[in-house]
N, C-alpha and C positions, 0 to 999 in steps of 0.2 A: 725181530721181536718174538718172544716166547715166554709163555706163562711159567713163572717159577714153579720148581716141583713142589707139590702140596706136601705139607707137614701135618699129619693127622692128630698127633698128640698136642693138645693146647697147654698153655701155661708152662712151657719150656723156652729156654734161650732160642732153641732151633725154630720153634714157632714164632717167636718175635722177629727173628731175622727173616723168616718167610713172609710176615706181614710187611716189613719195610720194603722187601724186594717187590711184593705185590703191588704196593702204592707207587714205587718207582715205575714199574712197568705199566701201570694204568695211566700215569702221567705221560709216558712215551706214546702210549695208544691214542691218548686224547690230547695230542699235542696242540691242536687248535683251541682247547679249552671249550668244546662245544657242549659238553655234558652240563646240565643244569647246576649251578653252584660253583663250577670248577674255576671260574674267573676269580672267585673270592679266595677259595682255599688253596689253589694252584698246585695241589698235590704235595704241598709242603707239610711236614710234622715239626713240632716244637720239641725241644730237648725235655728229656723224661723229668718226672717229678721224684724227688727223694722220697722214700718210704716214711721216713720220719715226719715229713711234712703232712702226709696223708693221715698218719696215726694221731698227730697233734689235733688235725681237723675233726677226727673222729671223736676225740675226747671232748673237744669244745662243743661239738654239736650233739654228742650223745648218740651217735649213729654209726653204724658199720658199713661202710661202703662194700658193694658187691665184689667178689673176688676177680671175676673176668676184667672189670672196669679198672681196678687197682693194678692188676697185671699189666694192662695195656698203658697206663699212665707211667708206670715205673719201668717198663721194659721196652716200649715202642715209642710213645711219644705223648707229649702233654697237649693234646688237641691239635687242631690243623685239618689236614685232609680227612674227609669222611662224607657220609651221605648229605645231600642237599647242600647247605652252605658250610658244611664242615663240623667238626667236633670243638665245642668250647674248651678252652684251657681250664684246668682245675681251678685256678684263682678266679676266673669269670663266673664258674658254677657257684662258688662259695660266696662271692660278692653279691650275686643276684637272688639266691635262693635263701631267704631268712624265714622259712617256715619253722615256727617254734616246735612242731610235732614231727619234724622230718624223721622218716624211718620207722616211726610207730604205726601200730595198726589199731584202727578204731572200727566200730560197727559200720560206719557209713564209708570207710576208706575204699577207694577204687582198687579193684584187683582184675586180673585177666578173666576171672569168671564173672564179671559184671554183666547182667542182662540189660537190654534196652529199656525194660519196664523199670528196673531198679534205677538206671541213669534218669529216666523221666522224673521218678519220684524224688531223686536228689535235686534236680532243676527246679521242680515245683516248690520244694522245701526252701531253697535259695531264693526263689521269687517272693515266697511268703515273708521271709526274714528281711529281704531287702525292701519291702513296701513302707517300712517305718524307720525313720532315723533313730528311734529309741533302741532298735534291734542291731545297730551296726556292729557292735561288739560279737553279738551272737552270730551275725552273718559271717564275719571274718573267722570266727572260731570253726564254724561249720565248714567253710571252704577249705580252711587250712587242714583240717582233719580228712576231708574228702581226698585231698591231694597229698596227704602225708607220706605215702609210699611211693611218690613219683618225684623225679628231679630232672628238670630240663637240662640236656647236654648238647643241644643244637637245634637249629631251627630250619624250617622249609620256607620260611618267608610269610609275610603277612600275619595271620593268627595261629599259624601251625608250628607246633614245636615237637621235637623228638624227646621222649621222656624215658629215663632209666628207672626201672623198678627196683627198689631198695632192700627189701627184706621178705621174710617168709619163702614160700614156694614160688613167688614171682621173681625173687632177687635176680638181677642181671637181665631180665626180660626188657625188651624194647617195645614201647607203645608210643603212638601218635596222638596228640590232642589238638583239638581246634578251640582256642580260648573264647570264641564267640558262645561256646557252650550251649548250643541249640539243643532242644528236648530230643530230637532226632539224630543228634550227632555225638554219640558217646565216644570215648577214647578208643582207638583202633589197635588191636593187639596184632603186631607183626608176626607172632609165633617164633621169633627169633631172639636168641640171647645176644648179649652185647658183641661178643667176638664173632658170632655167626653173622650178625648184622653188618659189622665192619668188613670182615673178610669177603662176605657175599657181594658187598657194593663194588669192591675193586675187581673181583673175579668177573662180575657181570660187565663191567666197563671193557675189560680185556676181551671178553667173548662177543662184544658187540651188542649186548642186549639193550632194550629200551629201557631208559633210566628214570624217566620223569616221575613214575609212580613207584619207584623202588620202596620195597617193603609192604605195599599195599596188595601185592600179588605174591602168590606162592613161589618159591624158587624150585622149580621142578624141570627136569630135562624131559625131552620127548618120550624116551624110553619109560621114564617114571610115570608119565601121564598114562601111557598105553598099558602098563602093568597094574597101575593102581585104580584105574577107572572102574572097573568091574566090582571092586571091594568097597566103593563108596556107599555108605548107607543112607545118606540124606541127599536130597536135590541140591541143597546149599553146597555140600561137599562136592558133588559132581561139577556143579557150575564153576566153583573156585579152582578146581583142578583144570578145567578146560580153559578157563580165563588165564592161567599161568602161561599159557602158549603165547599170549600176546607180547610177553617179554622177549621172546627168542628173535634172533636175526633172521632165521629161516626155518622151514620145516621140511622133512624128508617125505618121499613118496608114501611111505608106509603111514605116516601120520596123517597125511592128506586124505588117504583112501579111508582111514579110520573115521576122519571128521565127515566125509561124504556119506559114508553109510549110517553113522550115527544121527545125522541130520534127519533121516527119515524113520529111524527106528524109535526115536524118543523126541516128540515134539516139545517136551519141556526144556530141552536144550538146543532145540534147533537154531534158535536165534544166535546162541554163542558160538556154535559150529559155523554158521553161515558168516558171522563177523570176523571170525578167526581166518576163514578161507579168503574172504574178500581182501584182508590185509596182507596175508602171506602168499596167496596164489590166487589173484583176482579171478582169472578165467573160470577156476573150479568154483568159486564163490558164486559167480554169476550163473554158471550152470545149474548149481543147486536151487538158486533163487527161481530160475526159468521153469525148473521141473516143479517146484512147489506152486507156481502159478498154473501150470498145465494140469496139474492133479487138484487144483482149487483147495488147497490145505489152508483155509482161511485163518485159523489161529497163528499157524506158522508164519503166514505171509505177513499178518499184522505185526508180529513180534520182529520180524527180520528187516522189514522195509525201513526202519530207522537207519540201519547200516547203509542200505541202498542210497538213502538220501545224502550221505556223506560223500558220495562218489563225485567226480567231475561231471558236469552237465551233459556232456556228450555220452558219457557211459550210462548214467542213470536214466535217461530218457528213452533208452531203447525199450524199456519195459511198459511205457505209457499206454499203448493200446491194449496190451494184455491185462494191465490192472483195470482199465475201463471195463473190460469184459467180466470181471468178477464182482463188480460193485453191487450188483443185486444180491449177491450172497452175503454181503456185510451189513449187519443191523445193530451189532453191539458197539458198546463204547470203545471197545479195544480197536475198532476200525478208524479211530481218529487219525492214527499214523498215516493210514493210506490216503485220507484227504490231503494231509499235509505233503505228502510225496507228490501227489497230482499238482498241487499248488506250486511246487518248487520246479516242476518242468516247464521249459520254455514254450512248448506247444499247448499248454494249458488253456482251455476255454470253458467259461460257465456252461455254454451249451452242451459240452460233452457230458456233464454230469447232472444237469437240472432235473432231468426226468427221474433219476435215482433219488435226488434230494427230496423231491416232493413226497417221495414215498417212506422216507426215513421216520420211524416212530420213536426211536430213543433220542431224548432231547439233548443229551450231551454230544451225541454224534452229529445231531442236526446243527448244533451251535458251531461245530468245527466246519461242517460243510458249507454253511452260510457264510462263515468268515473266508473260506477258501474261494467261493464264488465271488465274493467282494473283491478278491484280488487279481480276478481275471480281467484280461483287456476288454473283453465283451460284457463286463458285468451289467453296464447300464441298459443292455438289450433286455434285462429282466428287472427293471426298476420297479414295475407293478408288484412283482412278487416280493421284493425287498420292502416295499411299503406294506404289503400284507404282513409281513413278519414284524415290522416296526409296530404294527398295530395289534400285535398278538397279546393275548392276556397273560401269556408266560413272560415274566419280567426279563428272564435272561435271554430269551429268544429275541425279544424287542431290542434289548441292549446290544447283543451281537450283531443284529441287522443294522442298527444305527451306526456301530463301529465300522462295519463293512462299506457303508456309504458316506462315511464322514469326510472322505477326501475326493468325492465326486461332485460334479455340477450337472444338474439337471432341473428343468422347470417344474417338475412334479415333487421335488423333494422338499423345497421350502414350506409349502403348506402342511406336510406331515410333520416337519420338525416343529412348527408352531403348534400344532395339535399335541405332539409329545411334550412341548414345553410347559403347556398348561396341565396336561395330565400328571406330569412328574415335577411340579413346580417346587415341591418340598423335598426333593431327592437330589442330594449333592453329586452323586456318582453320575446319574443320568444328566443332570444340568451341565456338568463338565464336559461330557461328550457332546452335548447339543451345542454348547458354545463353539466347539472346535468345528462341528458339522455346518453350523450357520455361517461361520466366517468363511469357510471354504466353498460354501455353496454361492456366497455373494448375494447377488440380486435374483438369482434363480433363472436368468435368462441364458438360453442356449444350452447345448450339451458339451 
């Protein structure tokens, strides 16, 4: 198996042949169809579309389909193999996309320059229009214009689609969209044109890259990351560049050394460096985390520990005692991840943290610590403390303590449940938790 010789000049017959060979080779590499979506598209491509058919569709729809997309349909194949579940055939695209404003640009049209705040404003507008049946037509018109420059050409499954941008400076660009249309989930710009997206997909398969998040991460080589990092102007750019390393099959010694050094030079990216190291060279990632603990770099520890939590039990628990030794240094809400880590360890005991928990002043951190203690096997040794929390004037402290005890049995619990039942008799949230707690406590006899 060998990757076909790359053809740099796009929109040529030679490039079309290169893409076909690339698809064929990717299919050989993934013979077992292990890549997400490959079982569906099977690395097969359909016969090409006649150019006259595309021009006829353009006249009927009053739209001009992007050059790269048209080239692929007429020179390579009419759908089939492609990212995720593959590329839709042209006839399926036409049948399913009936947007009357297709290809036109309006003030509210989504572009690659869309900001999160602009997206939230669009979603708020749609919510307002959708609140009344009288505005159904207005809702549909606004939504059609919003997505007038995007056309679904494939799916990732569930509510996620691959969208082709149709006109203007965004023509041929690929964006991803979640049709749940949450306020905090705007369309995602892959930064790739159609042909870059297609070619990159099959190249990455041949190179053994991680494919489940294809398009969501930058396609960069190790050398590009090393060369480009120092010129990144923003923290977001730095993190995106480092994040691209997750795609790769393995990292060389130079890249590993770079990440080890960077983890201590810039704590704003320590968590990314540590996570990449843990995935690519676990022993190096563990060394970095151990050094962070030894130097009591609290913010970095709090941000990195979520990656440690994903390791097998026998690996992650080796830091248990060291983490306990830094608890007194942790007082901000960021430390919630540390208590979750402790709760995940098989040797975790409430008695190991109770002294620290009593001194926590941050209420959000305290709630996480209370919940963690409630999951310890010796939690009932501290039932009086949990009762004290359940009687707290702080509603959410009381609520968390109740949840922490809700699956326990102890003779002291039922009286406090009854007391809470009276205090919160008009509160449906607390009542729901009390019903569970009382049922599990039974008659309250015995431990």
